[in-house]
C-alpha positions as CSV (number, residue, x, y, z in Angstrom):
1,M,201.8,-276.5,-8.4
2,N,201.3,-279.6,-6.4
3,I,204.7,-280.7,-5.1
4,A,206.1,-283.9,-3.6
5,I,209.5,-284.1,-1.8
6,I,211.3,-287.4,-1.7
7,G,214.1,-287.2,0.9
8,C,213.3,-285.2,4.0
9,G,216.7,-284.5,5.3
10,L,218.7,-281.3,5.4
11,I,218.4,-280.5,1.6
12,G,214.7,-281.7,1.4
13,G,214.0,-279.2,4.2
14,K,215.8,-276.4,2.4
15,R,213.7,-277.1,-0.7
16,A,210.5,-277.1,1.3
17,A,211.4,-273.8,2.8
18,H,211.7,-272.2,-0.6
19,L,208.4,-273.3,-2.2
20,R,206.2,-270.5,-3.4
21,A,203.3,-269.4,-1.2
22,D,200.7,-270.8,-3.7
23,D,202.5,-274.2,-4.2
24,A,200.9,-277.1,-2.3
25,L,203.2,-279.7,-0.7
26,V,200.9,-282.7,-1.2
27,A,203.3,-285.6,-0.4
28,L,206.5,-286.5,1.5
29,C,208.6,-289.6,1.3
30,D,211.5,-290.9,3.4
31,V,212.5,-294.1,5.0
32,N,213.5,-292.1,8.1
33,E,210.0,-291.6,9.5
34,Q,211.2,-289.2,12.2
35,A,212.8,-286.8,9.6
36,M,209.6,-287.1,7.5
37,A,207.4,-286.3,10.5
38,R,209.5,-283.2,11.3
39,L,209.1,-281.9,7.8
40,A,205.4,-282.7,7.7
41,A,204.7,-280.9,10.9
42,G,202.0,-278.2,10.3
43,R,201.5,-279.3,6.7
44,A,198.5,-281.2,5.3
45,C,200.4,-283.7,3.2
46,V,200.5,-287.5,2.7
47,C,203.6,-289.3,4.1
48,T,204.9,-292.6,2.8
49,T,208.2,-294.6,3.0
50,D,207.9,-295.8,-0.6
51,W,208.9,-293.4,-3.3
52,R,206.8,-295.3,-5.8
53,D,203.7,-294.3,-4.0
54,V,204.6,-290.6,-4.7
55,I,205.4,-291.1,-8.4
56,G,202.1,-292.9,-8.9
57,R,200.0,-290.1,-7.4
58,T,197.9,-288.3,-10.1
59,D,197.8,-285.1,-8.0
60,V,201.6,-284.6,-8.0
61,E,202.8,-282.3,-10.7
62,A,206.5,-281.9,-9.7
63,V,208.9,-284.0,-7.7
64,I,211.9,-282.8,-5.7
65,V,214.4,-285.6,-5.3
66,A,216.8,-285.1,-2.3
67,T,217.8,-288.7,-1.5
68,T,221.2,-290.5,-1.2
69,H,223.0,-290.7,-4.5
70,N,222.0,-294.3,-5.3
71,L,218.3,-293.4,-5.6
72,L,218.6,-290.1,-7.5
73,A,218.6,-291.7,-11.0
74,P,216.0,-294.4,-10.6
75,I,213.5,-292.0,-8.9
76,T,214.1,-289.3,-11.5
77,L,213.6,-291.8,-14.3
78,A,210.3,-293.1,-12.9
79,A,209.1,-289.5,-12.4
80,V,210.0,-288.5,-16.0
81,Q,208.3,-291.5,-17.4
82,A,205.2,-290.6,-15.3
83,G,205.2,-287.1,-16.8
84,K,206.3,-285.3,-13.7
85,H,208.6,-282.3,-13.6
86,V,211.7,-283.0,-11.5
87,L,214.2,-281.0,-9.5
88,V,216.8,-283.6,-8.6
89,E,219.8,-282.8,-6.4
90,K,223.3,-283.1,-7.8
91,P,225.1,-285.2,-8.8
92,A,221.8,-286.7,-10.2
93,A,223.4,-290.2,-10.4
94,R,226.5,-292.0,-9.2
95,T,228.0,-292.2,-12.7
96,A,227.4,-290.9,-16.2
97,G,226.3,-294.4,-17.3
98,E,223.7,-294.5,-14.5
99,L,222.3,-291.2,-15.7
100,A,222.3,-292.0,-19.4
101,P,218.8,-293.7,-19.5
102,V,217.4,-290.8,-17.5
103,L,218.8,-288.4,-20.0
104,D,217.3,-290.4,-22.9
105,A,213.9,-290.5,-21.3
106,W,214.0,-286.8,-20.7
107,R,215.0,-286.0,-24.2
108,A,212.2,-288.2,-25.5
109,R,209.8,-286.0,-23.6
110,A,211.4,-282.7,-24.6
111,G,209.1,-279.8,-24.1
112,R,206.7,-281.7,-21.9
113,V,208.8,-282.5,-18.8
114,V,211.2,-280.1,-17.2
115,V,214.1,-281.6,-15.3
116,K,216.4,-279.3,-13.3
117,V,219.5,-280.5,-11.5
118,G,220.4,-278.9,-8.1
119,F,223.4,-276.8,-9.2
120,N,222.4,-274.0,-6.8
121,H,225.9,-272.5,-6.9
122,R,225.1,-271.0,-10.3
123,F,222.5,-268.9,-8.5
124,H,224.7,-267.3,-5.9
125,P,224.8,-263.6,-6.7
126,A,228.6,-263.5,-7.1
127,M,228.4,-266.3,-9.7
128,Q,225.6,-264.5,-11.5
129,K,227.6,-261.3,-11.5
130,A,230.6,-263.1,-12.9
131,R,228.5,-264.5,-15.7
132,V,227.2,-261.0,-16.6
133,L,230.7,-259.5,-16.6
134,I,232.1,-262.3,-18.7
135,D,229.2,-262.0,-21.2
136,E,229.8,-258.2,-21.3
137,G,233.4,-258.9,-22.4
138,V,235.2,-257.0,-19.7
139,L,237.7,-259.8,-19.2
140,G,238.4,-260.3,-23.0
141,P,238.9,-263.9,-24.1
142,L,239.0,-266.3,-21.1
143,L,242.3,-268.0,-20.4
144,F,242.0,-270.2,-17.3
145,I,240.2,-270.8,-14.0
146,R,241.6,-271.7,-10.6
147,G,239.2,-273.0,-8.0
148,R,239.3,-274.3,-4.4
149,Y,236.4,-275.5,-2.3
150,G,236.3,-277.4,0.9
151,H,235.2,-278.0,4.4
152,G,236.6,-280.1,7.3
153,G,233.8,-282.6,7.9
154,R,232.6,-283.2,11.5
155,P,233.0,-285.9,14.2
156,G,231.6,-289.2,12.8
157,Y,231.8,-288.1,9.2
158,E,233.4,-291.4,8.2
159,K,230.2,-293.2,9.4
160,E,227.7,-291.1,7.4
161,W,226.1,-292.3,4.1
162,R,228.6,-290.2,2.0
163,A,231.3,-292.6,3.3
164,Q,229.5,-295.7,1.9
165,P,230.4,-296.1,-1.8
166,E,227.2,-298.2,-2.6
167,L,225.1,-295.2,-1.5
168,S,227.3,-292.2,-2.5
169,G,229.2,-293.6,-5.5
170,G,232.3,-291.6,-4.4
171,G,233.5,-289.0,-2.0
172,E,234.5,-285.3,-2.2
173,L,234.8,-285.4,-6.0
174,L,231.1,-286.3,-6.3
175,D,230.2,-283.9,-3.5
176,Q,231.7,-280.4,-3.8
177,G,233.6,-281.4,-6.9
178,M,230.5,-281.6,-9.0
179,H,229.8,-277.9,-8.1
180,M,233.2,-276.8,-9.1
181,I,233.2,-278.8,-12.4
182,D,229.8,-277.4,-13.2
183,L,230.9,-273.8,-12.6
184,A,234.0,-274.3,-14.7
185,R,231.9,-275.7,-17.5
186,W,229.5,-272.8,-17.2
187,Y,232.2,-270.2,-17.6
188,L,234.6,-271.9,-20.0
189,G,232.6,-274.5,-21.9
190,E,233.0,-278.2,-22.3
191,L,236.0,-279.7,-20.5
192,S,238.0,-282.9,-20.7
193,V,240.4,-284.3,-18.2
194,L,244.1,-283.6,-18.8
195,C,245.0,-285.1,-15.5
196,G,243.6,-285.6,-12.0
197,T,243.4,-287.8,-9.0
198,A,241.1,-288.6,-6.1
199,R,242.9,-289.3,-2.8
200,R,242.1,-290.1,0.8
201,Y,244.4,-288.4,3.3
202,F,242.6,-288.1,6.7
203,W,239.1,-289.7,6.9
204,K,239.1,-293.4,7.5
205,M,236.6,-294.2,4.8
206,P,236.6,-296.1,1.4
207,V,236.0,-292.9,-0.6
208,D,238.1,-289.9,-1.4
209,D,238.4,-286.8,0.8
210,N,240.4,-284.7,-1.7
211,A,240.4,-284.5,-5.4
212,F,242.8,-282.6,-7.7
213,L,241.8,-281.9,-11.3
214,L,243.4,-280.3,-14.4
215,L,240.8,-279.9,-17.1
216,E,241.0,-278.2,-20.5
217,T,238.6,-277.0,-23.3
218,A,239.1,-277.8,-27.0
219,A,240.6,-274.3,-27.3
220,G,243.2,-275.0,-24.6
221,Q,241.7,-273.0,-21.8
222,M,242.4,-274.6,-18.4
223,A,240.6,-275.3,-15.2
224,Q,242.7,-276.1,-12.1
225,L,240.4,-277.4,-9.3
226,H,241.0,-278.7,-5.8
227,V,238.1,-279.9,-3.6
228,S,238.7,-281.1,0.0
229,W,237.2,-282.6,3.1
230,T,240.3,-281.6,5.0
231,E,239.9,-277.9,4.6
232,W,239.9,-277.1,8.3
233,K,238.6,-273.6,7.7
234,N,235.7,-273.7,5.2
235,L,236.8,-272.1,1.9
236,F,235.4,-271.2,-1.4
237,S,237.6,-269.4,-3.9
238,L,237.1,-269.2,-7.7
239,E,239.4,-267.1,-9.9
240,I,238.6,-266.5,-13.5
241,Y,241.4,-265.1,-15.7
242,G,241.0,-263.3,-19.0
243,R,243.3,-261.4,-21.3
244,D,242.1,-258.1,-19.9
245,G,241.5,-258.8,-16.3
246,K,240.5,-261.2,-13.5
247,L,237.5,-262.0,-11.4
248,H,237.9,-263.5,-7.9
249,I,234.9,-264.9,-6.1
250,E,235.2,-265.7,-2.5
251,G,232.8,-266.9,0.2
252,L,229.4,-268.4,0.1
253,G,228.0,-266.7,3.2
254,G,227.8,-268.4,6.6
255,S,230.9,-270.3,7.7
256,Y,232.4,-269.7,4.2
257,G,232.6,-265.9,4.8
258,V,230.8,-263.0,3.1
259,E,230.2,-263.7,-0.5
260,R,232.1,-261.2,-2.7
261,I,233.5,-260.8,-6.2
262,A,236.5,-258.7,-7.0
263,H,237.0,-257.4,-10.6
264,Y,240.6,-256.6,-11.4
265,A,240.7,-254.7,-14.7
266,M,244.2,-254.5,-16.4
267,S,245.2,-251.2,-18.0
268,P,247.1,-251.0,-21.3
269,Q,250.2,-249.9,-19.3
270,M,249.9,-253.0,-17.1
271,G,250.9,-252.4,-13.5
272,P,248.3,-252.4,-10.6
273,P,244.8,-253.1,-11.9
274,A,241.7,-251.0,-11.3
275,T,239.8,-252.9,-8.6
276,T,236.0,-253.1,-8.1
277,I,234.6,-255.1,-5.2
278,Y,231.0,-256.3,-5.1
279,E,229.8,-257.8,-1.8
280,F,226.6,-259.8,-1.1
281,P,226.0,-260.1,2.6
282,G,223.0,-261.6,4.1
283,A,221.1,-264.9,3.7
284,D,221.9,-267.5,1.0
285,V,219.4,-266.7,-1.8
286,S,220.7,-269.4,-4.2
287,W,218.0,-272.0,-3.2
288,Q,215.2,-269.6,-3.8
289,K,216.6,-268.3,-7.1
290,E,217.2,-271.9,-8.3
291,Y,213.6,-272.8,-7.5
292,E,212.4,-269.7,-9.3
293,N,214.3,-270.8,-12.4
294,F,212.7,-274.3,-12.2
295,T,209.2,-272.9,-11.9
296,A,209.8,-270.3,-14.7
297,A,211.0,-273.1,-17.0
298,I,207.9,-275.1,-16.3
299,A,205.8,-272.0,-17.1
300,G,207.8,-271.6,-20.4
301,H,209.3,-268.3,-19.3
302,A,212.9,-269.3,-18.9
303,A,215.5,-271.9,-19.9
304,V,216.7,-274.4,-17.3
305,L,220.0,-273.3,-15.9
306,G,221.7,-276.6,-15.0
307,D,219.9,-279.5,-16.6
308,L,220.5,-283.2,-17.0
309,D,223.0,-282.8,-19.8
310,D,225.0,-280.5,-17.6
311,A,225.0,-283.2,-14.9
312,Y,225.9,-285.9,-17.4
313,Q,228.9,-283.9,-18.8
314,A,230.1,-283.2,-15.2
315,L,229.8,-286.8,-14.3
316,R,231.9,-287.8,-17.3
317,V,234.7,-285.8,-15.8
318,V,234.2,-287.5,-12.4
319,D,234.1,-290.9,-14.1
320,A,237.4,-290.2,-15.9
321,I,239.1,-289.2,-12.6
322,Y,237.8,-292.3,-10.8
323,Q,238.8,-294.6,-13.6
324,R,242.4,-293.6,-12.9
325,G,242.0,-295.3,-9.5
326,K,239.8,-294.7,-6.5
327,P,241.5,-294.3,-3.1
């Protein structure tokens, strides 16, 4: 395919690195011309600071949108209306209301335009293994999920774009919180907010640096989630409890530690469970696997795993927490 990337920062660079060998990166866009020049180095592609120039190009078949949150929805909407396939980074919009017209435009072009949201955590091998084990029924009926995810920021974090509400729409809840909500929905099903709060404890910024959520399904299954920008040692932990056992996913590779999943299978006699550990050392493959899902969906060979409706439902949870009072 002929690909364009709008947003040439860290994530745009990750996306460019995982294009297929026979994809052509034909256009780049960023208001930061230095970042765009770095990504363009060695590539024969057009560079522009106006994303509308990219959307209007007839040679662009698919667009990767990796901008600040305030631009995700309007760029995706324009791309869908122009008939382009889109891979847009999460959260896909600042609010569910902002995403609603994009969702409507996508539904109106069902079967003609593929839109994938960047929920790359679903493609980590431990998350995929958990999905397989759950589908095989080894846990029995699911009961509840407990999840924690966080990092500690870096010097000057309070001055970055994520700390500016007009650009980000919110803080940690919209950042790592979207991943945790999406994973909980993927495993348990649709969730509503029982209670929750977004707080600011450390960083001197007008957005939250911690969020605490208690969510439930219509059947009464619970998801207890905490996401944090004051996690001084990077942490990912997701525990999935069923009647017959438990899964515990830890680590995402790199500074989060080796990715692993432990399966604790309860015996009829109770007592210590039988334990099986699966480890996934090495490089993070989630970005590549997610892009493979995107291109397979365009080719008609797979369903999109993490689409606009998934983002919309997760944003409804975020909105409900923020409506209770932002920090």
